[in-house]
C-alpha positions as CSV (number, residue, x, y, z in Angstrom):
1,M,-6.9,-10.6,-17.2
2,R,-4.2,-9.0,-15.1
3,E,-0.6,-9.1,-16.4
4,P,1.9,-10.9,-14.2
5,D,4.7,-8.6,-12.9
6,L,8.0,-8.9,-11.3
7,N,7.7,-8.9,-7.5
8,G,3.9,-9.5,-7.8
9,A,3.2,-5.7,-8.2
10,R,1.7,-3.9,-11.2
11,Y,3.0,-0.6,-12.5
12,V,1.9,2.0,-15.0
13,C,3.5,4.8,-16.9
14,V,1.6,8.0,-17.0
15,Y,1.9,10.4,-19.9
16,N,0.3,13.8,-20.2
17,Q,-0.9,13.9,-23.8
18,T,-2.0,17.5,-23.6
19,R,1.4,18.8,-22.4
20,E,3.5,16.0,-24.0
21,R,5.3,15.2,-20.8
22,F,5.7,12.1,-18.7
23,V,4.1,12.5,-15.3
24,A,5.3,9.2,-13.8
25,T,7.3,6.4,-15.4
26,Q,6.9,4.0,-12.4
27,A,3.6,4.4,-10.7
28,K,2.4,1.4,-8.7
29,V,-1.3,0.4,-9.1
30,A,-3.4,0.2,-5.9
31,D,-6.6,-1.4,-7.0
32,S,-7.4,-3.9,-4.2
33,Y,-8.8,-3.2,-0.8
34,F,-5.4,-4.0,0.8
35,T,-3.2,-2.0,-1.6
36,R,-5.5,1.0,-1.4
37,L,-5.6,0.8,2.5
38,V,-1.8,0.6,2.8
39,G,-1.0,3.1,0.0
40,L,2.4,4.7,0.5
41,L,2.5,4.1,4.3
42,G,5.9,2.8,5.3
43,T,7.7,4.0,2.2
44,G,10.0,6.5,4.0
45,R,11.6,9.6,2.9
46,S,13.5,7.9,0.1
47,W,10.3,7.2,-1.9
48,P,9.6,10.6,-3.4
49,R,11.8,10.6,-6.5
50,P,10.9,11.9,-10.0
51,G,9.0,9.3,-12.0
52,R,7.4,7.6,-9.0
53,G,3.7,7.5,-8.1
54,L,0.8,5.5,-6.8
55,W,-2.4,5.2,-8.8
56,I,-5.3,4.5,-6.5
57,V,-8.3,3.0,-8.3
58,P,-11.1,3.7,-7.4
59,S,-10.8,6.7,-5.2
60,H,-12.4,10.1,-4.7
61,G,-9.8,11.4,-2.2
62,V,-6.8,10.4,0.0
63,H,-5.0,11.3,3.2
64,T,-1.4,11.8,4.1
65,I,-1.8,10.7,7.8
66,G,1.4,8.8,8.7
67,M,3.3,10.0,5.7
68,A,6.9,11.4,6.0
69,Y,6.7,13.7,3.0
70,A,4.4,15.9,1.0
71,L,2.5,14.8,-2.1
72,D,1.0,16.2,-5.3
73,L,-2.4,14.7,-6.2
74,I,-4.1,14.3,-9.6
75,F,-7.8,13.4,-9.6
76,L,-8.8,11.6,-12.8
77,D,-12.2,10.7,-14.3
78,R,-12.9,7.3,-15.9
79,N,-11.4,8.6,-19.2
80,H,-8.2,9.7,-17.4
81,V,-9.0,13.4,-17.8
82,V,-7.7,15.6,-14.9
83,V,-10.7,16.8,-13.0
84,E,-8.9,18.2,-9.9
85,V,-5.3,18.8,-8.7
86,E,-3.7,19.5,-5.3
87,E,-0.1,20.6,-4.9
88,N,2.3,19.9,-2.1
89,I,-0.1,18.3,0.4
90,S,1.8,18.1,3.7
91,P,1.8,15.0,5.9
92,F,-1.2,14.4,8.3
93,R,-3.7,16.1,6.0
94,I,-6.9,15.0,4.2
95,S,-7.3,15.9,0.5
96,K,-10.4,17.3,-1.0
97,L,-13.0,14.8,-2.1
98,S,-13.9,14.9,-5.8
99,L,-17.1,13.2,-6.8
100,K,-16.1,13.7,-10.4
101,A,-12.9,11.6,-9.8
102,H,-12.7,7.8,-10.4
103,S,-9.1,7.5,-9.3
104,V,-6.3,9.5,-7.7
105,L,-2.6,9.6,-8.7
106,E,-0.2,10.3,-5.8
107,L,3.1,11.8,-6.9
108,P,6.2,13.4,-5.3
109,A,5.7,17.0,-4.4
110,H,6.4,19.5,-7.2
111,T,5.5,17.0,-10.0
112,L,2.5,19.1,-11.0
113,F,4.7,22.2,-11.3
114,S,7.5,20.4,-13.3
115,T,5.1,18.7,-15.7
116,E,2.7,21.7,-15.9
117,T,-0.2,19.3,-15.4
118,R,-3.6,21.1,-15.2
119,V,-7.3,20.4,-14.9
120,G,-8.6,19.3,-18.3
121,D,-5.4,17.6,-19.4
122,Q,-5.7,14.2,-21.0
123,L,-3.5,11.5,-19.4
124,E,-2.5,8.2,-21.0
125,I,-1.9,5.4,-18.6
126,T,0.0,2.3,-19.9
127,R,0.8,-0.8,-17.9
128,V,4.5,-1.6,-17.7
129,H,6.6,-4.2,-15.9
130,A,8.9,-2.7,-13.3
131,Y,10.8,-3.7,-10.2
132,D,12.4,-1.5,-7.6
133,P,14.0,-3.2,-4.7
134,A,13.9,0.0,-2.7
135,S,10.0,0.1,-2.8
């Protein structure tokens, strides 16, 4: 059963257990056809702030066509182990496809560097309630 959330959206907190660091404290979940299709389109240049993210489930890859900013990407398997990463993906690009991935976490550029997240790291993903009127 899905938890109700403020503003009708669901959010998660992503913690890197291997590095003992938070990767995202307010990552929106995109797990329906529509939310995966829209993704971060229309969010504008004010979106990429530390702690934000979009968790796309399921997904093997993403694109930044129509985006106004660069992204870092974390590809996760079903157990939330990092199987691939891509740093600083510019707008109007297509990411690599990872058949090992079950989901992709889109993050503000430089998040991978600041959290030292690497392939093989174990992430913990916990559902939280959050509301951001700027989203």
